[in-house]
C-alpha positions as CSV (number, residue, x, y, z in Angstrom):
1,M,69.6,63.7,-20.7
2,S,68.3,66.3,-18.3
3,D,68.0,65.7,-14.6
4,P,64.4,65.5,-13.5
5,S,65.2,67.1,-10.1
6,V,66.8,70.1,-11.9
7,E,63.7,70.4,-14.2
8,L,61.4,70.3,-11.1
9,S,63.4,73.0,-9.4
10,N,63.3,75.2,-12.5
11,K,59.5,75.1,-12.6
12,P,57.7,78.1,-11.2
13,F,56.3,77.7,-7.7
14,A,52.7,78.3,-9.0
15,A,53.1,75.3,-11.3
16,Q,54.4,73.1,-8.6
17,L,51.5,74.2,-6.3
18,S,49.0,73.5,-9.0
19,N,50.3,69.9,-9.3
20,V,49.7,69.5,-5.5
21,Y,46.1,70.7,-5.9
22,F,45.5,68.5,-8.8
23,S,46.7,65.5,-6.8
24,I,44.3,66.4,-3.9
25,L,41.4,66.8,-6.4
26,A,42.2,63.5,-8.0
27,L,42.2,61.7,-4.7
28,F,38.9,63.3,-3.7
29,C,37.3,62.3,-7.0
30,F,38.6,58.7,-6.5
31,K,37.2,58.6,-3.0
32,L,33.8,59.9,-4.3
33,F,33.8,57.4,-7.1
34,V,34.4,54.4,-4.8
35,K,31.7,55.5,-2.3
36,I,29.1,56.0,-5.1
37,S,30.0,52.7,-6.7
38,L,29.6,50.8,-3.4
39,N,26.4,52.5,-2.6
40,L,25.0,51.7,-6.0
41,L,26.1,48.1,-5.6
42,S,24.4,47.9,-2.2
43,Y,21.3,49.4,-3.6
44,F,21.3,46.9,-6.4
45,Y,21.4,44.0,-3.9
46,I,18.6,45.6,-1.9
47,V,16.4,45.9,-5.0
48,R,17.1,42.3,-5.8
49,G,16.0,41.4,-2.3
50,N,19.4,40.3,-1.1
51,R,19.8,42.6,1.9
52,K,22.3,40.3,3.6
53,E,24.7,40.8,0.7
54,A,24.2,44.5,0.7
55,A,25.0,44.7,4.4
56,R,28.1,42.5,4.0
57,I,29.5,44.8,1.3
58,S,28.9,47.9,3.4
59,A,30.2,46.3,6.6
60,E,33.4,45.1,4.9
61,F,34.1,48.5,3.4
62,Y,33.4,50.7,6.4
63,D,34.8,48.3,9.0
64,Y,38.0,48.2,7.0
65,G,38.1,52.0,7.2
66,K,37.5,51.9,11.0
67,Q,40.3,49.4,11.6
68,H,42.9,50.8,9.3
69,G,42.3,54.5,9.4
70,S,41.0,54.6,5.9
71,W,39.6,57.7,4.3
72,A,36.3,55.8,3.8
73,D,35.0,57.8,6.8
74,R,31.2,58.3,6.5
75,S,28.8,55.5,6.3
76,P,25.2,55.7,5.1
77,L,24.1,55.5,8.7
78,H,26.1,58.7,9.5
79,D,24.3,60.5,6.6
80,A,20.8,59.3,7.6
81,A,21.4,60.2,11.3
82,S,22.7,63.6,10.5
83,Q,19.7,64.4,8.3
84,G,17.1,63.0,10.8
85,R,15.8,60.3,8.4
86,L,14.4,57.9,11.0
87,L,13.0,55.4,8.5
88,A,16.4,55.2,6.8
89,V,18.2,54.8,10.1
90,R,16.0,51.9,11.1
91,T,16.3,50.3,7.7
92,L,20.1,50.5,7.7
93,I,20.2,49.0,11.2
94,L,18.1,46.1,10.1
95,Q,20.4,45.6,7.2
96,G,23.3,45.1,9.6
97,H,25.1,48.4,9.5
98,S,27.2,49.0,12.7
99,V,25.7,51.7,14.9
100,N,29.2,52.4,16.4
101,V,31.1,52.8,13.2
102,L,33.6,55.6,13.4
103,T,34.7,58.2,10.9
104,I,38.4,59.2,10.7
105,D,37.6,62.0,13.2
106,H,36.1,59.4,15.6
107,V,32.5,60.5,15.0
108,T,29.6,58.0,15.4
109,P,26.1,58.1,13.9
110,L,24.8,58.8,17.4
111,H,27.0,61.9,17.5
112,E,25.6,63.1,14.2
113,A,22.0,62.6,15.5
114,C,22.8,64.6,18.6
115,V,24.4,67.5,16.7
116,G,21.3,67.7,14.5
117,D,18.9,67.4,17.6
118,H,17.3,64.3,16.1
119,G,16.0,62.7,19.2
120,A,14.1,59.9,17.5
121,C,17.1,58.9,15.4
122,A,19.3,59.0,18.6
123,R,16.8,56.7,20.4
124,A,16.8,54.2,17.5
125,L,20.6,54.1,17.5
126,I,20.7,53.6,21.3
127,D,18.1,50.9,21.2
128,A,20.4,49.1,18.6
129,G,23.4,49.3,20.9
130,A,25.0,52.7,20.2
131,N,27.6,53.7,22.8
132,V,26.4,56.7,24.7
133,S,29.6,57.0,26.8
134,R,32.3,57.5,24.3
135,S,35.4,59.2,25.7
136,L,36.6,62.7,24.7
137,D,34.0,64.5,22.5
138,S,31.0,62.4,23.5
139,P,27.5,62.6,22.1
140,L,26.5,64.2,25.4
141,H,29.0,67.0,24.7
142,A,27.6,67.5,21.2
143,A,24.0,67.7,22.4
144,A,24.9,70.0,25.3
145,E,26.8,72.4,23.0
146,K,23.8,72.6,20.6
147,D,21.4,73.2,23.5
148,C,19.4,70.0,22.7
149,T,17.9,69.4,26.1
150,V,15.6,66.6,25.0
151,V,18.6,64.6,23.5
152,V,20.7,65.4,26.6
153,K,18.0,63.9,28.9
154,L,17.8,60.9,26.6
155,L,21.5,60.2,26.8
156,L,21.6,60.6,30.5
157,D,18.7,58.3,31.0
158,F,20.6,55.7,29.0
159,G,23.8,56.0,31.1
160,A,25.8,58.8,29.5
161,D,28.6,60.1,31.9
162,I,27.7,63.6,33.0
163,N,31.3,64.1,34.2
164,A,33.0,63.0,30.9
165,R,35.8,65.3,29.7
166,N,36.4,66.3,26.1
167,T,39.7,67.0,24.4
168,E,39.7,70.4,26.1
169,F,39.0,68.8,29.5
170,Q,35.5,70.2,29.7
171,R,32.4,68.6,31.0
172,P,29.1,68.7,29.1
173,V,27.8,71.4,31.4
174,D,30.9,73.5,30.5
175,V,30.1,73.5,26.8
176,A,26.4,74.2,27.1
177,P,25.4,77.8,26.2
178,P,25.5,80.0,29.2
179,S,22.1,80.5,30.9
180,S,20.5,78.0,28.5
181,I,17.8,75.5,29.4
182,T,20.4,72.7,28.9
183,E,22.9,74.2,31.2
184,G,20.2,74.6,33.9
185,F,19.1,71.0,33.4
186,L,22.6,69.7,33.7
187,L,23.3,71.6,36.8
188,L,20.1,70.3,38.4
189,Y,20.9,66.8,37.3
190,E,24.3,67.0,38.9
191,A,22.8,68.1,42.2
192,T,20.1,65.4,42.2
193,P,20.9,61.8,43.5
194,R,20.2,59.1,40.9
195,L,17.2,56.8,41.6
196,L,18.1,53.3,42.6
197,S,15.8,51.9,40.0
198,Q,17.6,53.8,37.3
199,L,21.0,52.6,38.5
200,C,19.8,49.0,38.6
201,R,18.5,49.2,35.0
202,Q,21.7,50.7,33.7
203,C,23.7,48.0,35.5
204,V,21.5,45.2,34.0
205,R,21.8,46.6,30.5
206,S,25.6,46.9,31.0
207,C,25.8,43.3,32.0
208,V,23.8,42.2,29.0
209,G,26.1,44.2,26.7
210,R,25.3,46.7,24.0
211,D,25.5,44.1,21.2
212,R,22.8,42.0,22.8
213,L,20.3,44.7,23.9
214,H,18.0,43.6,21.1
215,L,17.6,40.3,22.9
216,L,16.0,41.9,26.0
217,S,12.5,41.4,24.6
218,H,13.2,37.6,24.4
219,L,14.3,37.1,28.0
220,P,12.1,34.8,30.1
221,L,11.0,37.7,32.3
222,P,7.6,39.2,33.2
223,A,6.4,41.6,30.5
224,R,6.5,44.6,32.9
225,L,10.2,43.9,33.7
226,R,11.1,43.5,30.1
227,R,9.5,46.9,29.2
228,Y,11.3,48.5,32.2
229,L,14.7,47.3,30.9
230,Q,13.8,48.6,27.4
231,Y,12.7,52.0,28.7
232,Q,9.2,51.4,27.4
């Protein structure tokens, strides 16, 4: 009987390399099949009117990937945010999808919305509790690099850290295009003291917690104060 290790060493390098590529292709196809199957199953439950079960299936799958470093990296919310589909973003949030779910590269749906300059989607995600102050490559860095001034202002209004450093130890103003509107805005923002009312609002929202921001409208407060806390 021949030794398998000897047979493998006798194979041409091109044949061995083709086996590696085939394995990678098979893994990719398996990943794609699982994602499509789960999306179809979720859609089936949505059509049947059982949105709770659809959200549970999606949450279990993507939350497992977040906790265990799975290759199940992009959620439907990532795709909707990156494409600027506001209605889909709001629907997925109502179905229970996590707005802070991470890909294997630590990218959030808010980061995708900022890269695409989709301000309305970014606002919907923030209102649902998305974290605007992630460390390293934050949504603010992404918006500044893409010269998305409106999104940059939105993130800063909701408490994003203008002095946050990315993996290259750069601040948002450092990654903004030179002489761009965004760079000028960030430089002006750095030189301007924050309003006390803005600092108080951010402090109250921080005490409430991102996961409970949707309850602000139910607080026993004057309507004007509730609108103020909700940026309305």
